[in-house]
C-alpha positions in Angstrom: 185.0 -3.0 43.4 184.5 -3.2 47.1 187.1 -1.7 49.5 189.7 -4.2 50.5 190.1 -3.8 54.2 192.7 -5.1 56.7 192.0 -8.3 58.5 193.0 -9.3 62.0 195.4 -12.2 61.6 198.1 -13.5 63.9 197.4 -10.8 66.5 197.7 -7.8 64.1 195.8 -6.0 61.4 197.3 -6.8 57.9 196.2 -6.5 54.4 194.2 -9.7 53.4 197.0 -10.7 51.1 199.3 -13.6 51.8 202.3 -14.7 49.7 202.1 -18.4 49.1 205.1 -20.5 50.2 207.0 -22.1 47.4 210.1 -24.4 47.9 212.8 -25.2 47.0 214.6 -21.8 47.1 211.7 -19.9 45.5 209.9 -18.2 48.4 212.9 -16.4 49.8 213.6 -13.8 52.5 213.8 -11.1 49.8 210.4 -11.8 48.3 208.8 -12.5 51.7 210.3 -9.4 53.3 209.1 -7.2 50.5 205.5 -8.7 50.7 205.4 -8.0 54.5 206.9 -4.5 54.0 203.9 -3.7 51.7 201.5 -4.6 54.5 200.7 -8.3 53.9 202.0 -11.6 55.1 205.2 -12.7 53.4 206.2 -16.4 53.4 209.7 -17.9 53.4 210.0 -21.5 52.4 212.1 -23.5 54.8 212.1 -26.5 52.4 215.8 -26.7 51.7 216.2 -23.0 51.4 219.5 -21.4 50.4 222.1 -20.4 53.0 225.1 -18.2 52.0 228.9 -18.0 52.4 230.8 -15.0 53.7 230.8 -13.4 50.3 227.0 -13.7 50.1 226.9 -16.5 47.5 224.4 -19.4 47.8 226.1 -22.5 49.4 225.7 -25.4 46.9 223.9 -28.3 48.6 226.4 -31.0 47.8 226.2 -34.3 49.6 229.3 -36.3 50.8 227.7 -39.0 53.0 228.1 -42.6 51.8 224.7 -43.7 53.0 221.2 -42.2 52.7 221.1 -41.7 56.4 224.3 -39.8 56.4 223.2 -37.7 53.4 219.8 -37.1 55.1 221.6 -35.6 58.1 223.5 -33.2 55.7 220.1 -32.3 54.2 218.6 -31.4 57.6 221.6 -29.2 58.4 221.3 -27.4 55.0 217.6 -26.9 55.6 218.0 -25.4 59.0 220.9 -23.1 58.0 218.9 -22.0 55.0 215.7 -21.4 56.9 217.5 -19.2 59.5 219.2 -17.2 56.8 216.0 -16.5 54.8 214.1 -15.6 58.0 216.7 -13.1 58.9 216.6 -11.5 55.5 212.8 -11.3 55.5 212.8 -9.8 59.0 215.3 -7.1 58.0 213.5 -6.1 54.8 210.1 -6.1 56.4 211.2 -3.6 59.0 208.5 -4.6 61.5 205.7 -4.3 59.0 203.2 -7.0 58.0 203.9 -10.6 59.1 206.6 -13.1 58.3 205.4 -16.7 58.0 207.5 -19.8 57.3 206.1 -22.6 55.1 207.1 -26.2 55.3 205.8 -29.5 53.8 204.8 -31.9 56.5 205.9 -34.8 54.3 209.4 -33.3 54.0 212.1 -35.4 55.5 212.5 -34.7 59.2 210.1 -31.8 59.0 209.7 -31.4 62.7 213.5 -31.3 63.3 213.8 -28.6 60.6 210.9 -26.5 62.0 212.4 -26.6 65.5 215.9 -26.0 64.3 214.9 -22.9 62.3 212.7 -21.5 65.1 215.6 -22.0 67.6 218.0 -20.2 65.4 215.6 -17.4 64.2 214.0 -16.5 67.6 211.5 -13.6 67.2 211.9 -13.4 63.4 208.9 -15.7 62.4 205.4 -15.0 63.4 203.5 -17.9 61.8 204.0 -21.4 60.6 202.1 -22.6 57.4 202.1 -26.3 56.8 200.5 -28.7 54.3 201.2 -31.7 52.1 200.0 -34.1 54.7 198.1 -34.0 58.0 200.3 -31.9 60.4 198.7 -32.9 63.7 201.7 -31.8 65.7 201.9 -28.3 64.1 199.9 -26.8 67.0 202.2 -28.4 69.6 205.2 -26.8 67.9 203.4 -23.4 67.6 202.6 -23.5 71.3 206.2 -24.5 72.2 207.6 -21.5 70.4 204.8 -19.0 70.9 203.9 -18.5 67.2 200.7 -18.7 65.2 200.0 -21.7 63.0 198.2 -21.9 59.6 197.3 -25.5 58.5 196.7 -26.0 54.8 193.6 -28.1 54.1 191.5 -28.9 51.0 188.3 -29.8 52.7 186.2 -29.2 55.8 186.6 -32.9 56.6 190.4 -32.6 56.8 190.2 -29.7 59.2 187.7 -31.5 61.3 190.2 -34.3 61.8 193.0 -31.9 62.7 190.8 -30.0 65.1 189.4 -33.0 67.0 192.8 -34.7 67.3 195.0 -31.7 68.2 194.1 -28.2 67.3 191.2 -27.8 69.8 193.8 -27.7 72.6 195.7 -24.7 71.1 192.9 -22.7 69.5 194.3 -19.3 70.7 197.3 -19.7 68.3 195.3 -20.7 65.3 196.0 -17.7 63.1 194.0 -18.9 60.1 193.1 -21.9 58.0 194.4 -22.1 54.5 191.9 -23.6 52.1 194.0 -24.7 49.1 192.0 -25.5 46.1 193.1 -29.0 45.0 192.4 -28.3 41.3 193.8 -24.8 40.9 196.7 -24.4 43.2 200.3 -24.8 42.1 202.7 -27.4 43.6 201.4 -30.3 45.5 197.6 -30.6 45.8 195.3 -32.3 48.3 193.0 -34.2 46.0 191.3 -37.1 47.7 190.7 -40.5 46.1 187.0 -39.6 45.8 187.6 -36.4 43.8 188.0 -36.3 40.1 191.1 -34.5 39.0 189.5 -33.6 35.7 186.4 -32.0 37.2 187.2 -29.0 39.3 184.6 -28.1 41.9 183.4 -24.5 42.7 185.5 -23.4 45.8 182.7 -21.3 47.3 180.5 -24.2 48.7 183.6 -25.9 49.9 184.8 -22.8 51.8 181.3 -22.1 53.1 181.3 -25.7 54.5 184.6 -25.1 56.1 183.4 -21.8 57.7 180.2 -23.6 59.0 182.4 -26.2 60.6 184.7 -23.6 62.1 181.8 -21.7 63.6 180.7 -24.9 65.3 184.1 -24.8 67.1 183.8 -21.2 68.0 186.2 -20.0 65.3 183.9 -17.2 63.9 186.6 -14.6 63.5 189.5 -16.9 62.5 190.3 -16.0 58.9 190.1 -18.5 56.1 192.9 -18.0 53.5 191.7 -18.8 50.0 194.6 -20.3 48.0 194.6 -21.5 44.4 193.2 -19.7 41.3 193.3 -16.2 42.8 194.4 -13.6 40.3 192.1 -10.5 40.2 190.3 -9.8 43.4 187.4 -8.2 41.4 186.6 -11.8 40.4 186.2 -12.7 44.1 184.2 -9.5 45.1 181.3 -11.5 46.3 183.6 -13.1 48.9 184.5 -9.8 50.5 182.4 -8.8 53.6 180.3 -11.9 53.0 178.5 -12.9 56.2 178.4 -16.6 55.2 182.1 -16.8 54.7 183.3 -14.5 57.5 186.8 -13.0 57.3 188.6 -14.0 54.1 192.2 -13.5 53.2 193.6 -14.3 49.7 196.8 -16.2 49.1 198.9 -15.5 45.9 201.3 -18.2 45.0 201.8 -17.9 41.2 201.7 -14.1 40.7 204.7 -13.4 43.1 206.9 -15.6 40.8 207.0 -12.7 38.3 208.3 -9.8 40.4 211.7 -8.2 40.6 212.3 -9.7 44.0 211.4 -13.2 42.9 214.6 -15.3 42.9 213.6 -17.6 40.1 215.8 -17.6 37.0 215.1 -15.1 34.2 214.5 -18.1 31.9 211.6 -19.2 34.2 210.2 -15.7 34.2 210.4 -15.5 30.4 208.6 -18.8 30.1 205.8 -17.6 32.4 205.0 -14.8 29.9 204.5 -17.2 27.1 202.2 -19.8 28.7 198.9 -20.6 27.2 195.7 -21.9 28.9 196.2 -25.6 29.6 199.9 -25.4 29.7 199.9 -26.2 33.4 199.5 -30.0 33.9 197.9 -31.7 36.9 199.7 -35.0 37.3 200.6 -37.7 39.8 204.3 -38.4 39.1 205.6 -36.7 42.3 207.5 -39.1 44.6 205.3 -37.9 47.4 202.3 -39.7 45.9 200.3 -36.4 45.9 198.9 -34.8 42.8 200.9 -31.8 41.7 200.5 -28.9 39.2 203.4 -28.0 36.9 204.2 -26.6 33.5 203.8 -29.2 30.8 207.4 -28.9 29.5 209.7 -31.6 28.2 210.4 -32.8 31.7 206.7 -33.7 32.3 206.4 -35.1 28.8 209.3 -37.5 29.4 207.7 -38.7 32.6 204.4 -39.2 30.8 206.3 -41.1 28.1 207.7 -43.5 30.6 204.3 -44.5 31.9 202.9 -44.8 28.4 205.7 -47.2 27.4 204.5 -49.7 30.0 203.3 -53.3 30.0 202.3 -55.7 32.7 204.3 -58.9 33.1 204.1 -62.2 34.9 207.1 -64.1 36.3 205.6 -67.3 34.8 203.5 -68.1 31.8 199.9 -67.4 32.9 196.8 -67.0 30.8 197.4 -64.3 28.1 200.8 -63.6 29.5 202.5 -66.3 27.5 205.0 -64.5 25.4 208.6 -64.8 26.7 210.7 -61.6 27.1 214.2 -61.3 28.6 214.8 -58.4 31.0 218.2 -56.8 31.6 221.7 -57.9 30.6 221.1 -61.4 31.9 217.8 -61.6 30.0 215.8 -62.8 32.9 212.7 -64.3 31.6 209.2 -62.8 32.2 206.0 -63.2 30.3 203.9 -60.6 28.6 201.0 -60.7 26.2 201.7 -61.2 22.6 200.2 -57.7 21.8 202.5 -56.1 24.4 205.5 -57.9 23.0 204.8 -56.2 19.7 204.6 -52.8 21.5 208.0 -53.6 23.2 209.6 -54.4 19.8 208.3 -51.0 18.5 209.7 -49.1 21.5 213.0 -50.9 21.2 213.2 -49.9 17.5 212.9 -46.2 18.7 215.8 -46.6 21.1 213.8 -47.3 24.3 215.7 -50.5 24.9 216.0 -50.6 28.7 213.2 -52.3 30.6 212.8 -51.2 34.2 210.6 -52.9 36.8 208.0 -51.0 38.7 206.4 -51.9 42.1 203.2 -52.8 40.2 204.6 -55.7 38.3 205.0 -53.7 35.1 207.9 -52.8 32.9 208.6 -49.4 31.5 210.9 -48.8 28.6 213.5 -46.0 28.5 216.7 -45.2 26.7 220.0 -46.5 28.1 221.0 -43.0 29.2 217.7 -42.4 30.9 218.0 -45.7 32.7 221.5 -44.8 34.0 220.2 -41.4 35.2 217.3 -43.0 37.0 219.5 -45.5 38.7 222.1 -42.9 39.7 219.4 -40.6 41.2 217.9 -43.5 43.2 221.3 -44.4 44.6 222.1 -40.7 45.4 218.9 -40.3 47.4 219.3 -37.9 50.4 216.0 -38.6 52.0 214.4 -35.2 51.3 210.9 -36.7 51.9 209.5 -38.6 54.9 208.8 -41.3 52.4 209.8 -41.4 48.7 208.3 -43.8 46.2 211.0 -43.0 43.6 213.9 -44.3 45.8 211.9 -46.3 48.5 213.5 -44.2 51.3 211.6 -43.8 54.6 212.8 -41.7 57.5 211.5 -44.4 59.9 214.1 -47.0 61.2 215.3 -49.5 61.6 215.7 -50.2 57.8 214.8 -46.7 56.5 212.8 -48.2 53.6 209.1 -47.9 52.8 209.0 -51.6 52.0 208.3 -51.2 48.3 210.4 -51.4 45.2 211.7 -48.0 44.0 209.4 -46.7 41.2 211.2 -45.5 38.0 208.1 -43.8 36.8 208.7 -41.0 39.3 211.8 -38.7 39.8 214.2 -37.1 42.3 212.2 -34.0 43.3 215.1 -32.5 45.3 217.4 -32.7 42.3 215.1 -31.2 39.8 213.8 -28.4 42.0 217.3 -27.3 42.9 218.2 -27.3 39.2 215.2 -25.2 38.3 215.7 -22.7 41.1 219.4 -22.1 40.2 219.5 -22.4 36.4 221.8 -19.7 34.9 223.9 -19.0 31.9 223.2 -19.3 28.2 221.6 -22.8 28.6 219.2 -21.7 31.4 216.1 -22.0 29.1 217.1 -25.5 28.2 217.6 -26.4 31.9 214.2 -25.0 32.8 212.6 -27.0 30.0 214.2 -30.2 31.3 213.2 -29.7 35.0 210.1 -29.4 37.2 208.4 -26.0 37.0 205.6 -25.8 39.5 202.8 -23.4 38.8 199.1 -22.8 39.4 196.5 -23.4 36.7 196.2 -19.6 36.2 199.8 -19.1 35.2 198.7 -18.6 31.6 197.2 -15.3 32.6 200.6 -13.6 32.7 200.5 -13.6 28.9 197.0 -12.0 28.8 197.0 -9.6 31.8 197.7 -6.1 30.5 199.6 -5.4 33.7 202.5 -7.5 32.3 202.3 -6.0 28.8 205.6 -5.6 26.9 207.3 -7.9 29.4 206.8 -5.6 32.4 208.0 -7.2 35.7 206.7 -5.3 38.7 208.3 -5.0 42.2 206.4 -6.7 45.0 205.1 -3.3 46.1 203.8 -2.5 42.6 202.1 -5.9 42.5 200.3 -5.5 45.8 199.3 -2.0 44.8 197.8 -3.4 41.6 196.0 -6.2 43.5 194.5 -3.6 45.9 192.7 -2.0 42.9 190.9 -5.3 42.3 193.3 -6.2 39.6 
């Protein structure tokens, strides 16, 4: 195994190891501070992070506003308070070692307001901004305004080319690094384009080599590329180290930090990670963001898949093969489906899926009455956690604050389920975890096979980094 040397990043020499940012309430100040204290770059998520009361207990994010706009303002306030709290914790634990970065989704509701609010309240505590899930053109402007480095997340050279030409070329001195996030292997939201096949992962090496070639054409020879997604043992990436074609490379770990003593995720989540098998992480497109995302294929994902499988196209009037009459809702409003689909509907209704819900694509999905009530309640309770949400039709743009489409019952309230997963506790925590969204990279199954975790061993962050530095 080649020696793993420090890399110049964000104005200092650090270990080439970055903690991947994970919201909601998963990449916290404790885990980020410990990662930085060990010599790497720790990352706090400022996507609706936890803040604390005077007794040190997390403040529940409960919404009292009567309208979505009112609840959205509450959400922004929670996010800023939480981001400041986590940055302070990380700073204190790091003790001046390593780097502290803050991660945010560009498609988060009022992302720019949250970033600025946290940086205003945590002056000098955050050295870098990491941002993806969209095209964060204004990230460089914010970095310049506050004098911090920025780290855009891209999944192709083409995406970085657009960012550079439109904005980043004006602030190149603060570009701390470029995160290449593998769209097939990374956990959470992924940047697969419409031209890429989600079922056919591409080798990351030529894609990263193309990114470096482009960066060199812009004079960014020494700006690190941070490889994210699918990284587990560095000995499997040995040919990337000191590689003149790739230049300086840093490795980002998003999944492995989930299973540390400092990781805030519930014990039920940690226990589940140790039992995963290859293929148990599921690349899907149910997220209300519209992006692909990678998550554990638990009962939550299976229920979402079932909704879409129990789906038929309909016409408001008899047209062609759509000639079979069907009554939707309590008023039995007439629509027309094919005779074959009518037989499917009768079969689903016999199984208890008696509620038909309209989608924006002129289809009906069939769910149980309890599920229909839950979907409707979640849509009504929307707090605008995204810039645009296909589940609730929220948009942060006025004057009507709607994306102009019907709400899509095939999706889900991402804020609700991530908060539930992050804070599950008590004797039913395992059940709660199974019924909520558990993000994870495609390599999460390796917890069960890596001898480092034998007999349920859960390392500290320092022990994990020490292990990684051996190549493993």
